[in-house]
C-alpha positions in Angstrom: 0.0 -0.1 0.0 1.4 3.2 -1.1 0.8 7.0 -0.4 0.4 8.4 -3.9 -2.6 9.5 -5.7 -3.0 6.4 -8.0 -2.7 4.2 -4.4 -5.2 6.3 -2.7 -7.6 5.8 -5.7 -6.9 1.9 -5.6 -7.5 2.0 -2.0 -10.8 3.6 -2.3 -12.0 1.0 -5.1 -11.0 -1.8 -3.1 -12.9 -0.6 0.1 -16.0 0.6 -1.9 -16.3 -2.4 -4.0 -15.1 -4.8 -1.5 -12.8 -6.5 -3.7 -8.9 -7.4 -3.0 -6.1 -7.1 -5.4 -2.3 -6.6 -5.1 1.1 -5.4 -6.8 -0.3 -2.1 -8.6 2.1 -1.7 -11.6 1.8 1.6 -13.3 3.7 2.6 -16.7 2.8 5.6 -19.0 4.2 7.3 -22.0 3.2 10.2 -24.3 1.4 9.4 -27.7 2.8 12.6 -29.3 4.8 15.9 -28.6 3.6 19.2 -27.1 1.2 20.2 -24.4 -1.9 18.7 -26.2 -0.5 15.2 -26.5 -2.4 12.3 -25.4 -0.7 10.1 -22.7 -1.4 6.2 -22.5 -1.3 4.6 -19.0 -1.0 0.9 -18.3 -2.1 -0.4 -14.9 -1.8 -3.8 -13.7 -3.1 -5.8 -10.7 -3.0 -9.0 -9.5 -6.1 -10.8 -8.2 -6.1 -13.3 -5.1 -5.8 -16.1 -7.5 -2.5 -14.8 -8.6 -3.5 -13.8 -12.4 -2.5 -10.3 -13.5 -5.3 -8.0 -14.9 -4.4 -5.2 -17.2 -6.1 -2.0 -18.4 -5.2 0.8 -20.3 -6.3 4.6 -20.3 -5.7 7.6 -22.6 -6.1 11.2 -22.1 -4.3 14.6 -22.2 -4.0 14.4 -18.5 -1.9 11.8 -17.2 -3.6 11.6 -14.0 -6.8 11.0 -15.9 -5.4 8.4 -18.2 -4.1 6.5 -15.1 -7.7 6.5 -13.5 -9.1 5.3 -16.6 -6.5 2.6 -16.8 -6.9 1.5 -13.4 -10.8 1.3 -13.8 -10.3 -0.9 -16.8 -8.1 -3.2 -14.9 -10.4 -3.4 -12.1 -13.2 -4.1 -14.6 -11.1 -6.8 -16.4 -10.6 -8.6 -13.2 -14.1 -8.3 -11.9 -15.6 -9.7 -15.3 -13.2 -12.6 -15.7 -13.7 -13.8 -12.0 -17.2 -12.8 -12.2 -17.3 -11.0 -8.8 -20.3 -9.9 -7.4 -20.3 -6.1 -7.1 -22.4 -4.1 -4.6 -22.5 -0.5 -5.4 -24.3 1.8 -3.2 -24.9 5.4 -4.4 -25.4 8.4 -1.8 -25.7 11.9 -2.8 -25.9 13.9 0.5 -25.7 17.8 0.3 -25.4 18.6 4.0 
């Protein structure tokens, strides 16, 4: 468990969806040059069964591409393992 932004997102996903995975692997690179170039991110996670699941994300913002990749990896794991996911929405405006 790390202390970076992607680790914080990973911890929140695991807690909210009640799923477990380890070994968050992250790689990224630019798809062009200049400030408007897209970045592509690759995120890998290891499920409890030892299988690696990968996702990719593309955006001009590296953090957004990372989050997209992370959700893609989680989706690949959940779909592959057919994990039951319980999602509760709350929109409190206190």
